[in-house]
Backbone atoms as SQL, in Angstrom:
CREATE TABLE atoms (id INTEGER PRIMARY KEY, chain TEXT, resi INTEGER, resn TEXT, atom TEXT, x REAL, y REAL, z REAL);
INSERT INTO atoms VALUES
  (1, 'A', 1, 'ASP', 'N', 0.846, -1.184, 0.000),
  (2, 'A', 1, 'ASP', 'CA', 0.000, 0.000, 0.000),
  (3, 'A', 1, 'ASP', 'C', 0.888, 1.242, 0.000),
  (4, 'A', 2, 'LEU', 'N', 0.662, 2.093, -0.953),
  (5, 'A', 2, 'LEU', 'CA', 1.454, 3.303, -1.079),
  (6, 'A', 2, 'LEU', 'C', 0.527, 4.510, -0.969),
  (7, 'A', 3, 'SER', 'N', 0.882, 5.430, -0.096),
  (8, 'A', 3, 'SER', 'CA', 0.084, 6.646, 0.025),
  (9, 'A', 3, 'SER', 'C', 1.021, 7.827, 0.207),
  (10, 'A', 4, 'CYS', 'N', 0.495, 8.985, -0.097),
  (11, 'A', 4, 'CYS', 'CA', 1.289, 10.195, 0.007),
  (12, 'A', 4, 'CYS', 'C', 0.448, 11.270, 0.686),
  (13, 'A', 5, 'ASN', 'N', 0.957, 11.799, 1.780),
  (14, 'A', 5, 'ASN', 'CA', 0.263, 12.854, 2.497),
  (15, 'A', 5, 'ASN', 'C', 1.156, 14.086, 2.559),
  (16, 'A', 6, 'THR', 'N', 0.523, 15.235, 2.628),
  (17, 'A', 6, 'THR', 'CA', 1.251, 16.495, 2.745),
  (18, 'A', 6, 'THR', 'C', 1.077, 17.030, 4.155),
  (19, 'A', 7, 'TYR', 'N', 2.178, 17.447, 4.741),
  (20, 'A', 7, 'TYR', 'CA', 2.170, 18.022, 6.082),
  (21, 'A', 7, 'TYR', 'C', 2.802, 19.404, 6.014),
  (22, 'A', 8, 'PRO', 'N', 1.990, 20.431, 5.782),
  (23, 'A', 8, 'PRO', 'CA', 2.537, 21.787, 5.672),
  (24, 'A', 8, 'PRO', 'C', 3.296, 22.181, 6.941),
  (25, 'A', 9, 'LEU', 'N', 4.256, 23.062, 6.767),
  (26, 'A', 9, 'LEU', 'CA', 5.046, 23.560, 7.898),
  (27, 'A', 9, 'LEU', 'C', 4.206, 24.579, 8.654),
  (28, 'A', 10, 'GLU', 'N', 3.328, 24.073, 9.508),
  (29, 'A', 10, 'GLU', 'CA', 2.474, 24.912, 10.332),
  (30, 'A', 10, 'GLU', 'C', 2.337, 24.282, 11.711),
  (31, 'A', 11, 'LYS', 'N', 1.918, 25.064, 12.669),
  (32, 'A', 11, 'LYS', 'CA', 1.930, 24.673, 14.082),
  (33, 'A', 11, 'LYS', 'C', 1.287, 23.311, 14.345),
  (34, 'A', 12, 'LYS', 'N', 0.157, 23.002, 13.751),
  (35, 'A', 12, 'LYS', 'CA', -0.542, 21.751, 14.061),
  (36, 'A', 12, 'LYS', 'C', 0.239, 20.504, 13.648),
  (37, 'A', 13, 'HIS', 'N', 1.238, 20.658, 12.786),
  (38, 'A', 13, 'HIS', 'CA', 2.029, 19.508, 12.346),
  (39, 'A', 13, 'HIS', 'C', 3.369, 19.395, 13.086),
  (40, 'A', 14, 'PHE', 'N', 3.573, 20.212, 14.114),
  (41, 'A', 14, 'PHE', 'CA', 4.802, 20.170, 14.894),
  (42, 'A', 14, 'PHE', 'C', 4.567, 19.480, 16.229),
  (43, 'A', 15, 'LYS', 'N', 5.585, 18.760, 16.680),
  (44, 'A', 15, 'LYS', 'CA', 5.560, 18.137, 17.999),
  (45, 'A', 15, 'LYS', 'C', 5.319, 19.234, 19.031),
  (46, 'A', 16, 'ALA', 'N', 4.585, 18.910, 20.086),
  (47, 'A', 16, 'ALA', 'CA', 4.282, 19.885, 21.136),
  (48, 'A', 16, 'ALA', 'C', 5.565, 20.550, 21.625),
  (49, 'A', 17, 'GLY', 'N', 5.558, 21.879, 21.670),
  (50, 'A', 17, 'GLY', 'CA', 6.699, 22.642, 22.144),
  (51, 'A', 17, 'GLY', 'C', 7.736, 22.972, 21.085),
  (52, 'A', 18, 'SER', 'N', 7.575, 22.435, 19.874),
  (53, 'A', 18, 'SER', 'CA', 8.563, 22.673, 18.815),
  (54, 'A', 18, 'SER', 'C', 8.256, 23.899, 17.969),
  (55, 'A', 19, 'TRP', 'N', 7.006, 24.328, 17.939),
  (56, 'A', 19, 'TRP', 'CA', 6.634, 25.505, 17.149),
  (57, 'A', 19, 'TRP', 'C', 6.950, 26.760, 17.947),
  (58, 'A', 20, 'LYS', 'N', 7.445, 27.783, 17.273),
  (59, 'A', 20, 'LYS', 'CA', 7.837, 29.020, 17.946),
  (60, 'A', 20, 'LYS', 'C', 7.290, 30.227, 17.190),
  (61, 'A', 21, 'HIS', 'N', 7.397, 31.366, 17.807),
  (62, 'A', 21, 'HIS', 'CA', 7.077, 32.630, 17.149),
  (63, 'A', 21, 'HIS', 'C', 8.211, 32.958, 16.182),
  (64, 'A', 22, 'ALA', 'N', 7.929, 33.745, 15.170),
  (65, 'A', 22, 'ALA', 'CA', 8.932, 34.113, 14.167),
  (66, 'A', 22, 'ALA', 'C', 10.202, 34.669, 14.807),
  (67, 'A', 23, 'SER', 'N', 10.056, 35.503, 15.817),
  (68, 'A', 23, 'SER', 'CA', 11.244, 36.095, 16.454),
  (69, 'A', 23, 'SER', 'C', 12.115, 35.031, 17.109),
  (70, 'A', 24, 'GLU', 'N', 11.508, 33.965, 17.626),
  (71, 'A', 24, 'GLU', 'CA', 12.284, 32.873, 18.238),
  (72, 'A', 24, 'GLU', 'C', 12.975, 32.028, 17.174),
  (73, 'A', 25, 'PHE', 'N', 12.281, 31.769, 16.055),
  (74, 'A', 25, 'PHE', 'CA', 12.925, 31.040, 14.961),
  (75, 'A', 25, 'PHE', 'C', 14.101, 31.831, 14.408),
  (76, 'A', 26, 'ARG', 'N', 13.980, 33.147, 14.350),
  (77, 'A', 26, 'ARG', 'CA', 15.095, 33.982, 13.882),
  (78, 'A', 26, 'ARG', 'C', 16.317, 33.801, 14.783),
  (79, 'A', 27, 'LEU', 'N', 16.098, 33.693, 16.092),
  (80, 'A', 27, 'LEU', 'CA', 17.207, 33.474, 17.024),
  (81, 'A', 27, 'LEU', 'C', 17.887, 32.126, 16.763),
  (82, 'A', 28, 'ASP', 'N', 17.139, 31.179, 16.190),
  (83, 'A', 28, 'ASP', 'CA', 17.697, 29.866, 15.820),
  (84, 'A', 28, 'ASP', 'C', 18.337, 29.901, 14.435),
  (85, 'A', 29, 'GLY', 'N', 18.411, 31.092, 13.837),
  (86, 'A', 29, 'GLY', 'CA', 19.078, 31.238, 12.547),
  (87, 'A', 29, 'GLY', 'C', 18.195, 31.064, 11.333),
  (88, 'A', 30, 'VAL', 'N', 16.874, 30.947, 11.515),
  (89, 'A', 30, 'VAL', 'CA', 15.961, 30.836, 10.382),
  (90, 'A', 30, 'VAL', 'C', 15.776, 32.227, 9.786),
  (91, 'A', 31, 'ARG', 'N', 16.022, 32.353, 8.492),
  (92, 'A', 31, 'ARG', 'CA', 15.905, 33.640, 7.808),
  (93, 'A', 31, 'ARG', 'C', 14.439, 33.862, 7.434),
  (94, 'A', 32, 'LEU', 'N', 13.778, 34.770, 8.116),
  (95, 'A', 32, 'LEU', 'CA', 12.381, 35.133, 7.846),
  (96, 'A', 32, 'LEU', 'C', 12.370, 36.613, 7.508),
  (97, 'A', 33, 'PHE', 'N', 11.760, 36.954, 6.377),
  (98, 'A', 33, 'PHE', 'CA', 11.864, 38.327, 5.891),
  (99, 'A', 33, 'PHE', 'C', 10.698, 38.656, 4.979),
  (100, 'A', 34, 'GLY', 'N', 10.645, 39.895, 4.542),
  (101, 'A', 34, 'GLY', 'CA', 9.639, 40.322, 3.559),
  (102, 'A', 34, 'GLY', 'C', 8.262, 40.484, 4.149),
  (103, 'A', 35, 'PRO', 'N', 7.257, 40.589, 3.278),
  (104, 'A', 35, 'PRO', 'CA', 5.897, 40.866, 3.740),
  (105, 'A', 35, 'PRO', 'C', 5.321, 39.761, 4.620),
  (106, 'A', 36, 'ASN', 'N', 5.838, 38.533, 4.501),
  (107, 'A', 36, 'ASN', 'CA', 5.349, 37.429, 5.329),
  (108, 'A', 36, 'ASN', 'C', 6.333, 37.045, 6.426),
  (109, 'A', 37, 'GLY', 'N', 7.312, 37.886, 6.686),
  (110, 'A', 37, 'GLY', 'CA', 8.375, 37.553, 7.620),
  (111, 'A', 37, 'GLY', 'C', 7.931, 37.249, 9.036),
  (112, 'A', 38, 'ASN', 'N', 6.791, 37.756, 9.444),
  (113, 'A', 38, 'ASN', 'CA', 6.299, 37.461, 10.786),
  (114, 'A', 38, 'ASN', 'C', 5.262, 36.350, 10.797),
  (115, 'A', 39, 'ASN', 'N', 4.951, 35.798, 9.626),
  (116, 'A', 39, 'ASN', 'CA', 4.049, 34.646, 9.524),
  (117, 'A', 39, 'ASN', 'C', 4.885, 33.471, 9.032),
  (118, 'A', 40, 'VAL', 'N', 5.377, 32.682, 9.967),
  (119, 'A', 40, 'VAL', 'CA', 6.320, 31.615, 9.649),
  (120, 'A', 40, 'VAL', 'C', 5.771, 30.688, 8.570),
  (121, 'A', 41, 'THR', 'N', 4.538, 30.255, 8.708),
  (122, 'A', 41, 'THR', 'CA', 3.943, 29.319, 7.753),
  (123, 'A', 41, 'THR', 'C', 3.970, 29.868, 6.331),
  (124, 'A', 42, 'HIS', 'N', 3.675, 31.148, 6.162),
  (125, 'A', 42, 'HIS', 'CA', 3.624, 31.740, 4.820),
  (126, 'A', 42, 'HIS', 'C', 4.997, 32.095, 4.263),
  (127, 'A', 43, 'ASP', 'N', 5.996, 32.252, 5.123),
  (128, 'A', 43, 'ASP', 'CA', 7.316, 32.672, 4.653),
  (129, 'A', 43, 'ASP', 'C', 8.215, 31.502, 4.259),
  (130, 'A', 44, 'LEU', 'N', 8.005, 30.334, 4.837),
  (131, 'A', 44, 'LEU', 'CA', 8.872, 29.187, 4.557),
  (132, 'A', 44, 'LEU', 'C', 8.679, 28.667, 3.137),
  (133, 'A', 45, 'GLU', 'N', 9.802, 28.312, 2.482),
  (134, 'A', 45, 'GLU', 'CA', 9.764, 27.791, 1.113),
  (135, 'A', 45, 'GLU', 'C', 10.583, 26.502, 1.027),
  (136, 'A', 46, 'PRO', 'N', 9.971, 25.359, 1.387),
  (137, 'A', 46, 'PRO', 'CA', 10.702, 24.093, 1.315),
  (138, 'A', 46, 'PRO', 'C', 11.143, 23.791, -0.112),
  (139, 'A', 47, 'GLU', 'N', 12.332, 23.221, -0.242),
  (140, 'A', 47, 'GLU', 'CA', 12.889, 22.899, -1.565),
  (141, 'A', 47, 'GLU', 'C', 12.929, 21.395, -1.790),
  (142, 'A', 48, 'GLY', 'N', 13.903, 20.734, -1.198),
  (143, 'A', 48, 'GLY', 'CA', 14.067, 19.296, -1.395),
  (144, 'A', 48, 'GLY', 'C', 14.465, 18.652, -0.097),
  (145, 'A', 49, 'GLY', 'N', 14.494, 17.343, -0.097),
  (146, 'A', 49, 'GLY', 'CA', 14.851, 16.662, 1.135),
  (147, 'A', 49, 'GLY', 'C', 15.230, 15.218, 0.902),
  (148, 'A', 50, 'ALA', 'N', 15.481, 14.529, 1.990),
  (149, 'A', 50, 'ALA', 'CA', 15.887, 13.129, 1.920),
  (150, 'A', 50, 'ALA', 'C', 15.542, 12.437, 3.233),
  (151, 'A', 51, 'PHE', 'N', 15.336, 11.127, 3.136),
  (152, 'A', 51, 'PHE', 'CA', 15.128, 10.316, 4.329),
  (153, 'A', 51, 'PHE', 'C', 16.471, 10.014, 4.972),
  (154, 'A', 52, 'THR', 'N', 16.473, 9.897, 6.290),
  (155, 'A', 52, 'THR', 'CA', 17.675, 9.430, 6.977),
  (156, 'A', 52, 'THR', 'C', 17.888, 7.963, 6.595),
  (157, 'A', 53, 'ALA', 'N', 19.089, 7.449, 6.817),
  (158, 'A', 53, 'ALA', 'CA', 19.426, 6.074, 6.416),
  (159, 'A', 53, 'ALA', 'C', 18.470, 5.047, 7.015),
  (160, 'A', 54, 'ASP', 'N', 17.978, 5.285, 8.226),
  (161, 'A', 54, 'ASP', 'CA', 17.059, 4.335, 8.869),
  (162, 'A', 54, 'ASP', 'C', 15.598, 4.580, 8.494),
  (163, 'A', 55, 'GLY', 'N', 15.316, 5.639, 7.721),
  (164, 'A', 55, 'GLY', 'CA', 13.957, 5.924, 7.275),
  (165, 'A', 55, 'GLY', 'C', 13.048, 6.514, 8.339),
  (166, 'A', 56, 'LYS', 'N', 13.591, 6.818, 9.502),
  (167, 'A', 56, 'LYS', 'CA', 12.758, 7.326, 10.599),
  (168, 'A', 56, 'LYS', 'C', 12.425, 8.813, 10.456),
  (169, 'A', 57, 'TYR', 'N', 13.242, 9.537, 9.713),
  (170, 'A', 57, 'TYR', 'CA', 13.050, 10.984, 9.584),
  (171, 'A', 57, 'TYR', 'C', 13.195, 11.412, 8.135),
  (172, 'A', 58, 'PHE', 'N', 12.496, 12.494, 7.798),
  (173, 'A', 58, 'PHE', 'CA', 12.655, 13.133, 6.502),
  (174, 'A', 58, 'PHE', 'C', 13.145, 14.551, 6.782),
  (175, 'A', 59, 'VAL', 'N', 14.296, 14.901, 6.240),
  (176, 'A', 59, 'VAL', 'CA', 14.897, 16.211, 6.474),
  (177, 'A', 59, 'VAL', 'C', 14.704, 17.045, 5.208),
  (178, 'A', 60, 'THR', 'N', 14.124, 18.213, 5.363),
  (179, 'A', 60, 'THR', 'CA', 13.814, 19.081, 4.232),
  (180, 'A', 60, 'THR', 'C', 14.663, 20.343, 4.304),
  (181, 'A', 61, 'VAL', 'N', 15.235, 20.726, 3.178),
  (182, 'A', 61, 'VAL', 'CA', 15.960, 21.985, 3.065),
  (183, 'A', 61, 'VAL', 'C', 14.949, 23.084, 2.757),
  (184, 'A', 62, 'ILE', 'N', 15.075, 24.187, 3.456),
  (185, 'A', 62, 'ILE', 'CA', 14.210, 25.345, 3.227),
  (186, 'A', 62, 'ILE', 'C', 15.143, 26.458, 2.767),
  (187, 'A', 63, 'GLN', 'N', 15.481, 26.412, 1.482),
  (188, 'A', 63, 'GLN', 'CA', 16.590, 27.176, 0.913),
  (189, 'A', 63, 'GLN', 'C', 16.545, 28.672, 1.198),
  (190, 'A', 64, 'ASP', 'N', 15.500, 29.348, 0.767),
  (191, 'A', 64, 'ASP', 'CA', 15.466, 30.813, 0.887),
  (192, 'A', 64, 'ASP', 'C', 15.466, 31.281, 2.339),
  (193, 'A', 65, 'ASN', 'N', 15.161, 30.366, 3.256),
  (194, 'A', 65, 'ASN', 'CA', 15.160, 30.701, 4.671),
  (195, 'A', 65, 'ASN', 'C', 16.439, 30.229, 5.366),
  (196, 'A', 66, 'ASN', 'N', 17.398, 29.692, 4.573),
  (197, 'A', 66, 'ASN', 'CA', 18.660, 29.190, 5.105),
  (198, 'A', 66, 'ASN', 'C', 18.413, 28.267, 6.298),
  (199, 'A', 67, 'ALA', 'N', 17.475, 27.323, 6.125),
  (200, 'A', 67, 'ALA', 'CA', 17.025, 26.493, 7.239),
  (201, 'A', 67, 'ALA', 'C', 16.746, 25.063, 6.786),
  (202, 'A', 68, 'TYR', 'N', 16.379, 24.245, 7.756),
  (203, 'A', 68, 'TYR', 'CA', 15.975, 22.870, 7.488),
  (204, 'A', 68, 'TYR', 'C', 14.900, 22.469, 8.503),
  (205, 'A', 69, 'SER', 'N', 14.124, 21.451, 8.158),
  (206, 'A', 69, 'SER', 'CA', 13.146, 20.899, 9.090),
  (207, 'A', 69, 'SER', 'C', 13.353, 19.391, 9.165),
  (208, 'A', 70, 'VAL', 'N', 12.950, 18.815, 10.294),
  (209, 'A', 70, 'VAL', 'CA', 13.048, 17.369, 10.502),
  (210, 'A', 70, 'VAL', 'C', 11.646, 16.854, 10.792),
  (211, 'A', 71, 'PHE', 'N', 11.207, 15.871, 10.004),
  (212, 'A', 71, 'PHE', 'CA', 9.868, 15.279, 10.133),
  (213, 'A', 71, 'PHE', 'C', 10.010, 13.836, 10.604),
  (214, 'A', 72, 'ASP', 'N', 9.350, 13.493, 11.701),
  (215, 'A', 72, 'ASP', 'CA', 9.360, 12.140, 12.248),
  (216, 'A', 72, 'ASP', 'C', 8.303, 11.322, 11.513),
  (217, 'A', 73, 'THR', 'N', 8.721, 10.299, 10.769),
  (218, 'A', 73, 'THR', 'CA', 7.774, 9.531, 9.945),
  (219, 'A', 73, 'THR', 'C', 6.849, 8.646, 10.778),
  (220, 'A', 74, 'ALA', 'N', 7.215, 8.323, 12.008),
  (221, 'A', 74, 'ALA', 'CA', 6.358, 7.492, 12.862),
  (222, 'A', 74, 'ALA', 'C', 5.244, 8.316, 13.499),
  (223, 'A', 75, 'THR', 'N', 5.597, 9.490, 14.042),
  (224, 'A', 75, 'THR', 'CA', 4.597, 10.319, 14.723),
  (225, 'A', 75, 'THR', 'C', 3.870, 11.260, 13.771),
  (226, 'A', 76, 'LYS', 'N', 4.406, 11.392, 12.551),
  (227, 'A', 76, 'LYS', 'CA', 3.845, 12.316, 11.546),
  (228, 'A', 76, 'LYS', 'C', 3.846, 13.752, 12.045),
  (229, 'A', 77, 'LYS', 'N', 4.932, 14.126, 12.714),
  (230, 'A', 77, 'LYS', 'CA', 5.095, 15.479, 13.248),
  (231, 'A', 77, 'LYS', 'C', 6.503, 15.986, 12.953),
  (232, 'A', 78, 'TYR', 'N', 6.619, 17.290, 12.740),
  (233, 'A', 78, 'TYR', 'CA', 7.933, 17.909, 12.637),
  (234, 'A', 78, 'TYR', 'C', 8.511, 18.014, 14.047),
  (235, 'A', 79, 'THR', 'N', 9.788, 17.718, 14.169),
  (236, 'A', 79, 'THR', 'CA', 10.442, 17.796, 15.472),
  (237, 'A', 79, 'THR', 'C', 11.386, 18.988, 15.567),
  (238, 'A', 80, 'LYS', 'N', 11.726, 19.564, 14.424),
  (239, 'A', 80, 'LYS', 'CA', 12.712, 20.655, 14.439),
  (240, 'A', 80, 'LYS', 'C', 12.569, 21.535, 13.207),
  (241, 'A', 81, 'LEU', 'N', 12.784, 22.809, 13.427),
  (242, 'A', 81, 'LEU', 'CA', 12.953, 23.799, 12.367),
  (243, 'A', 81, 'LEU', 'C', 14.059, 24.713, 12.856),
  (244, 'A', 82, 'ALA', 'N', 15.160, 24.765, 12.124),
  (245, 'A', 82, 'ALA', 'CA', 16.310, 25.552, 12.578),
  (246, 'A', 82, 'ALA', 'C', 17.101, 26.063, 11.385),
  (247, 'A', 83, 'GLY', 'N', 17.917, 27.062, 11.647),
  (248, 'A', 83, 'GLY', 'CA', 18.782, 27.630, 10.620),
  (249, 'A', 83, 'GLY', 'C', 20.000, 26.761, 10.374),
  (250, 'A', 84, 'LEU', 'N', 20.600, 26.944, 9.207),
  (251, 'A', 84, 'LEU', 'CA', 21.802, 26.198, 8.830),
  (252, 'A', 84, 'LEU', 'C', 23.082, 26.892, 9.277),
  (253, 'A', 85, 'GLY', 'N', 22.954, 28.060, 9.851),
  (254, 'A', 85, 'GLY', 'CA', 24.124, 28.767, 10.350),
  (255, 'A', 85, 'GLY', 'C', 24.666, 29.769, 9.343),
  (256, 'A', 86, 'TYR', 'N', 25.642, 30.521, 9.797),
  (257, 'A', 86, 'TYR', 'CA', 26.274, 31.557, 8.998),
  (258, 'A', 86, 'TYR', 'C', 27.793, 31.424, 9.134),
  (259, 'A', 87, 'PRO', 'N', 28.395, 30.515, 8.356),
  (260, 'A', 87, 'PRO', 'CA', 29.848, 30.331, 8.453),
  (261, 'A', 87, 'PRO', 'C', 30.606, 31.616, 8.120),
  (262, 'A', 88, 'THR', 'N', 31.801, 31.702, 8.655),
  (263, 'A', 88, 'THR', 'CA', 32.643, 32.873, 8.446),
  (264, 'A', 88, 'THR', 'C', 33.460, 32.739, 7.171),
  (265, 'A', 89, 'ASN', 'N', 33.477, 33.783, 6.392),
  (266, 'A', 89, 'ASN', 'CA', 34.355, 33.892, 5.220),
  (267, 'A', 89, 'ASN', 'C', 35.533, 34.766, 5.603),
  (268, 'A', 90, 'THR', 'N', 36.718, 34.311, 5.263),
  (269, 'A', 90, 'THR', 'CA', 37.896, 35.132, 5.561),
  (270, 'A', 90, 'THR', 'C', 38.636, 35.564, 4.304),
  (271, 'A', 91, 'LYS', 'N', 38.323, 34.943, 3.160),
  (272, 'A', 91, 'LYS', 'CA', 39.001, 35.303, 1.906),
  (273, 'A', 91, 'LYS', 'C', 37.980, 35.492, 0.792),
  (274, 'A', 92, 'TYR', 'N', 38.240, 36.472, -0.046),
  (275, 'A', 92, 'TYR', 'CA', 37.387, 36.749, -1.201),
  (276, 'A', 92, 'TYR', 'C', 38.224, 37.093, -2.417),
  (277, 'A', 93, 'ASP', 'N', 37.656, 36.819, -3.575),
  (278, 'A', 93, 'ASP', 'CA', 38.189, 37.335, -4.829),
  (279, 'A', 93, 'ASP', 'C', 37.207, 38.431, -5.232),
  (280, 'A', 94, 'TYR', 'N', 37.571, 39.667, -5.057),
  (281, 'A', 94, 'TYR', 'CA', 36.654, 40.785, -5.219),
  (282, 'A', 94, 'TYR', 'C', 36.316, 41.130, -6.661),
  (283, 'A', 95, 'SER', 'N', 37.056, 40.601, -7.614),
  (284, 'A', 95, 'SER', 'CA', 36.830, 40.996, -8.995),
  (285, 'A', 95, 'SER', 'C', 36.648, 39.783, -9.892),
  (286, 'A', 96, 'ASP', 'N', 35.715, 39.878, -10.803),
  (287, 'A', 96, 'ASP', 'CA', 35.578, 38.845, -11.833),
  (288, 'A', 96, 'ASP', 'C', 36.060, 39.385, -13.186),
  (289, 'A', 97, 'LYS', 'N', 36.732, 40.506, -13.162),
  (290, 'A', 97, 'LYS', 'CA', 37.151, 41.174, -14.394),
  (291, 'A', 97, 'LYS', 'C', 38.660, 41.046, -14.680),
  (292, 'A', 98, 'ASP', 'N', 39.423, 40.445, -13.748),
  (293, 'A', 98, 'ASP', 'CA', 40.869, 40.362, -13.959),
  (294, 'A', 98, 'ASP', 'C', 41.320, 38.993, -14.485),
  (295, 'A', 99, 'ASP', 'N', 40.370, 38.099, -14.753),
  (296, 'A', 99, 'ASP', 'CA', 40.647, 36.776, -15.326),
  (297, 'A', 99, 'ASP', 'C', 41.641, 35.951, -14.512),
  (298, 'A', 100, 'LYS', 'N', 41.655, 36.134, -13.216),
  (299, 'A', 100, 'LYS', 'CA', 42.505, 35.294, -12.371),
  (300, 'A', 100, 'LYS', 'C', 41.875, 35.144, -10.990),
  (301, 'A', 101, 'ILE', 'N', 42.339, 34.132, -10.285),
  (302, 'A', 101, 'ILE', 'CA', 41.912, 33.932, -8.908),
  (303, 'A', 101, 'ILE', 'C', 42.853, 34.751, -8.038),
  (304, 'A', 102, 'ASN', 'N', 42.288, 35.699, -7.324),
  (305, 'A', 102, 'ASN', 'CA', 43.090, 36.641, -6.562),
  (306, 'A', 102, 'ASN', 'C', 42.423, 36.822, -5.189),
  (307, 'A', 103, 'LEU', 'N', 42.683, 35.865, -4.284),
  (308, 'A', 103, 'LEU', 'CA', 42.040, 35.882, -2.973),
  (309, 'A', 103, 'LEU', 'C', 42.719, 36.875, -2.035),
  (310, 'A', 104, 'HIS', 'N', 41.885, 37.598, -1.300),
  (311, 'A', 104, 'HIS', 'CA', 42.367, 38.559, -0.317),
  (312, 'A', 104, 'HIS', 'C', 41.693, 38.268, 1.017),
  (313, 'A', 105, 'LEU', 'N', 42.425, 38.449, 2.082),
  (314, 'A', 105, 'LEU', 'CA', 41.835, 38.322, 3.412),
  (315, 'A', 105, 'LEU', 'C', 40.855, 39.464, 3.642),
  (316, 'A', 106, 'THR', 'N', 39.775, 39.161, 4.323),
  (317, 'A', 106, 'THR', 'CA', 38.804, 40.201, 4.663),
  (318, 'A', 106, 'THR', 'C', 38.998, 40.596, 6.114),
  (319, 'A', 107, 'ASP', 'N', 38.878, 41.861, 6.385),
  (320, 'A', 107, 'ASP', 'CA', 39.008, 42.334, 7.746),
  (321, 'A', 107, 'ASP', 'C', 37.999, 43.449, 7.962),
  (322, 'A', 108, 'PRO', 'N', 36.986, 43.237, 8.748),
  (323, 'A', 108, 'PRO', 'CA', 36.737, 42.018, 9.519),
  (324, 'A', 108, 'PRO', 'C', 36.162, 40.925, 8.627),
  (325, 'A', 109, 'PRO', 'N', 36.225, 39.659, 9.093),
  (326, 'A', 109, 'PRO', 'CA', 35.622, 38.557, 8.326),
  (327, 'A', 109, 'PRO', 'C', 34.119, 38.792, 8.151),
  (328, 'A', 110, 'SER', 'N', 33.570, 38.245, 7.109),
  (329, 'A', 110, 'SER', 'CA', 32.136, 38.382, 6.870),
  (330, 'A', 110, 'SER', 'C', 31.461, 37.020, 7.026),
  (331, 'A', 111, 'LYS', 'N', 30.149, 37.027, 7.061),
  (332, 'A', 111, 'LYS', 'CA', 29.360, 35.804, 7.195),
  (333, 'A', 111, 'LYS', 'C', 28.686, 35.496, 5.865),
  (334, 'A', 112, 'LYS', 'N', 28.423, 34.216, 5.619),
  (335, 'A', 112, 'LYS', 'CA', 27.711, 33.817, 4.413),
  (336, 'A', 112, 'LYS', 'C', 26.536, 32.928, 4.793),
  (337, 'A', 113, 'MET', 'N', 25.557, 32.826, 3.890),
  (338, 'A', 113, 'MET', 'CA', 24.435, 31.919, 4.071),
  (339, 'A', 113, 'MET', 'C', 24.639, 30.725, 3.151),
  (340, 'A', 114, 'LEU', 'N', 24.350, 29.525, 3.657),
  (341, 'A', 114, 'LEU', 'CA', 24.561, 28.307, 2.861),
  (342, 'A', 114, 'LEU', 'C', 23.470, 28.135, 1.802),
  (343, 'A', 115, 'MET', 'N', 22.229, 28.254, 2.152),
  (344, 'A', 115, 'MET', 'CA', 21.065, 28.206, 1.268),
  (345, 'A', 115, 'MET', 'C', 21.121, 27.098, 0.205),
  (346, 'A', 116, 'PRO', 'N', 21.271, 25.828, 0.597),
  (347, 'A', 116, 'PRO', 'CA', 21.326, 24.744, -0.384),
  (348, 'A', 116, 'PRO', 'C', 19.966, 24.463, -1.018),
  (349, 'A', 117, 'ASP', 'N', 19.992, 23.973, -2.257),
  (350, 'A', 117, 'ASP', 'CA', 18.770, 23.563, -2.958),
  (351, 'A', 117, 'ASP', 'C', 18.317, 22.171, -2.551),
  (352, 'A', 118, 'GLN', 'N', 19.262, 21.335, -2.202),
  (353, 'A', 118, 'GLN', 'CA', 18.971, 19.914, -2.009),
  (354, 'A', 118, 'GLN', 'C', 19.913, 19.335, -0.977),
  (355, 'A', 119, 'MET', 'N', 19.586, 18.145, -0.523),
  (356, 'A', 119, 'MET', 'CA', 20.465, 17.410, 0.384),
  (357, 'A', 119, 'MET', 'C', 20.358, 15.926, 0.083),
  (358, 'A', 120, 'THR', 'N', 21.362, 15.188, 0.516),
  (359, 'A', 120, 'THR', 'CA', 21.328, 13.724, 0.334),
  (360, 'A', 120, 'THR', 'C', 21.655, 13.049, 1.625);
């Protein structure tokens, strides 16, 4: 028997205590912005995902929000929504017009967003 159900990223599909206000998700590194930035459900844009090796969880990348969610396949509830972090960049090639790789240290270092399309 094969079936497919959709579980939107909204409060009723999250494990008790896992859903937060937009400001709290932002503290966890979830990028929420624009006209829907304070409405978490409307701002999230899931992209792709994959099952864990044991099949117990489905992890979804939420690219534009620099985040991911974890869905428990047994309980049919999301257990986590969090940001992917902001790694530090220390070197950049500031020009694409000199036809060479010319890395320079940045001072102060800057942060970048990972924003992946997919995961495996």
